[in-house]
Each structure stands twice: as C-alpha cells, then as structure tokens.
N, C-alpha and C positions, 0 to 999 in steps of 0.2 A: 647292034647295040643291045645290051642286056636289059631286062626289065628294071633292074635297080638303077642303071644309068639313065634310062628313059624317064623314070620317076624323078630322078635328081634334076633333070633338065626341064621338067614340066613346071610351069609357074604355079605357085600356090593359088593365086587368084589372077584371072586374066579378063580384061575387057576388050571386046571386039566390036568395032563399029557402033559405039554407043552414041545415040542422039536423043535429045529431049527438047521439046518445044513448048513454050508457054505463050499462048495468044499470038502465034505466028512468029515469035522471036526464038531463035535457037539459043538455049542456055548452054548446051554442048552439042557439037556436031561431029559425028564420025570419029569419036575418040577411041583409040586402041592402045593398050599397054598391058604389060604383065608384071606381077610382083613375085620375085623369087622367094623361096622359103628362107627363113632366117636372114633377111636382108632389110635394109631401109630404102624405100623408094620415095624420093622427094617429089612433091607436086607443087609447082610454082606457076604464078601468073598474076596478072593484074586483077583488081576487083571486077567482077562481072565476067571473068574468063570461064567460069563453070566449075570451079573447085568445089563449092558448096553443093552444087547439083550432083556432082559425082559422088560425094560423100552420102548424100541422101539416097542415091541409087544403090550404092554398096550396102548401106544399112537398112534398106527396105522401106524407107520413108516414102519414096516415090518409085515408080517403075519407069524404065526407059521406054521411049516410043519405038525405037528400033535398036538392034544390036543384041549381043549375048554376053552374059557374065558366066565365066567358067571357074569352077573350083576343083583343083586337082585334075584339070584337063577335061572335066565333065560339065556340060551346060547345066546351069542351075536357075531355077525360078526362086528368087529370094523370098518372095511372099510375105513381106512385112518385117518389122523389127525383130519379132520373135524368130522368124526364119533366119535372119542374119545371125542372131546369137547361136542358133543351132549349128550354123556353118562355121562358127568361130570368128565372126566379124564383129568387132566392137569399136565404137568411136569414143574419143576423149576430146571434149571441146575446150575452148579457151578458158571458159569459166567452169571449173569443175562442178559436177552435179553431186552434191553431198547433202546430207541431213545434219544440220549443225547441232541439233539437240541430242544426237545419238553419239555413241562411241565410235572409234575407228573400226573395231571388229563388227559392230552392227551395220556400219556403212558398207564394209567389204562384202557382207552377206545379206544386204538388204533385199527382202523379198524371197530369200532362199536360206533362211535360218536352218541349220542342221537340227534334226529332231530325233528324239528317242521314241520308245514305244509309247503309245497313247498320245502322240503328237506333242509331247513336252519338249520345249527348246533345250538343246544340249549346249548350254552356255560355255561349259568347259571346253568342249570340242571346238566350238566356234572361236574362242579366244586362242586356243592352241594352233589351229590352222591359220588364223589371221596372223599370229606371231611368226609362223614359219614363212608365210608369203612376204611379210614386211621385211624379215631378215634377208630373204632371197634377193630383194631389190634394193637393199641397203638403207631402208628407212630406219631412223633413229628415235622413233616415238613408239609408245606402248599401245597394244591393241585396246586397252581400257581407257586411253586418253580421250577426252571430249574433243569433238571436231571443231567446235566453235573457236577455240583459241589457236588453231593451226593456220599456217601460212598457205598461200596459193600453191607453192611448190610441194608442200606436204600433202595438200588435198589432191594434187595430181597423183602422188604416189598411192594414195588410197584408191583412186580410180584404176590405176595400173594393177594394184593387188586384186581389186574386184574383177578386172578382166581376166587375170590369171586364174582366179578361183572358179571362173566359168569356162575354163579351158579355151581361152581365146587363141586363135592362130594368126589373126591379122588385127593389129591395133592401129586405128586411124587417129593420129594426133593433129588436131586442127589448130594451128597457130599456138602451140603449147608454150613458147618462150616469150610471148608478148608481155607478160607481167612479171618476168623472172629477172633476178640479178645475174651478172656474169657467172658467179659461182654456182648459182642454182641451175643455170643452163648447163654448165659442165657436169653437175651432178645428174641432171636429166639425161644427158648423153651417155653417161656411164650406165644408167639404168637401161637405156635402149640397147647397149651392147650386151648387157646381161640377158635381155629378152632374146637376143639372137642365140645365146647359148642354150636357151630353152627351145629353140626352133621357131620362135615367134617372129613374124614379119611386121614391119611398121610402115605405114604411109605417113610421111612427115610433110605437113602443109605449112609453108612459110614463104615470106617475101624477103627474108634476110639471106642473101646469097652466101655470105661468109659462113653461116651456120649450115646451109645446105651442102657446101663444099666439104665441110668437116664431117658430117654425119651420114650423108647419103651414099649408097652404093650405085644407084641409078637415079636419073632425074627425068621427069616429064614436064615440059613447058606448055601451058595452055595459053592460047592467044585469042 
C-alpha cells in the first residue's frame, strides 16, 4: 500500500478505548470509533449514553480517564479547548454562541480580528473574508448584518463560517436540527455536503433516525 493510500484510509480522528467516570459512574466506557476525512459520522443514543461527555473530551473540556485520541493516526493530548482548536476540532451546540450586538463578520472573527500594521483592525479585509465564507456555505445574508435579527438557522451558519475561518477539520454538530424547520434542515444538510467538498468532517449528534439515515456515512450507537 502506498503512503497516499495509507493516508486515505487513516481516520481523521479516532477514539480508542475511551472511558470517563464521574463519582464511580461510567459516563462513557471503552468507546472506540473513527471519523473518516470528508465524511459525516452520526452519534446517537439515549440521554445519559455519553454523547455530551465524548464531545467534551474531543473539545478538550475534560480529559478521558483511559483511552487514546488519535488525529491523522497519531496519539494526541488535546490539552484544553485551545488545543482542540489547534487540532481543527470545533463544536457547534444546539443554541448557537453568538454576540447579538455585533455584526455577522464581527462574530465570524470574534477574538481574531485581522489587523494591519500598528494593530489597527482591518475591517475591509474582515468583511471581505466573511463574505467569501458566507457565500461558500450558501448563506444569503450580508457580513454587515446585525446578528440580533437573524434566525437560529442563520446563526448556525455564522458558527459554521467561524469554524471554517479557523481552519476547522472536524465540526461537531450537537442536536443542530432541534429548532429548525424542515426546509432549514434541508439547507443545513446542503451545507454539510459543501463542508465535505472542503475536506471537513462532521460529527452529527441526533436522536432523529430519519435525519441520521439521510446525512450520515457511518453511525455509532451509544448505549
């Protein structure tokens, strides 16, 4: 097998034997699965099955008690949320985290405004890059639009654009369709497919099996 073939078969992110205990109770126990590049991996299970704990482990919020997280086939110590971002792992939760009093572009680059010499914010460059990212994912609102008046579906697109702006490779979507209409769900799935074209993988967490069967390439069921 050539090096390129081996790389193609290596999961982007892989969990091996992950366990986490709180007060003697197993939140997750000996969980193993891999996420291929440019794919959607669904994570399903009842409340309390450990989905949220796995998200916290992947995003560096907590550490596993045992087991290994591999990125590109190499064992990695995530080392906190900033470490997860450096590895390209980003989570998008059911309630989008946005600043309502800022514009779309300011949200996309929150905490990372592009700057010119002497530290002056390059507003023109920020709007231009935000516009490019929004167009890439099919958003139909302007980078200068105030976030306060946008729908949940539009706010999710802002979070996706923000993830892309930070070179995300794995986007975790935690119950993203819970507050969406059927048309908005279809639009979100179209965005997920666009992400695949960029080589981005998605962990799609849901309890709606009809959505999982439509969007997922692989499924892991937690019990």
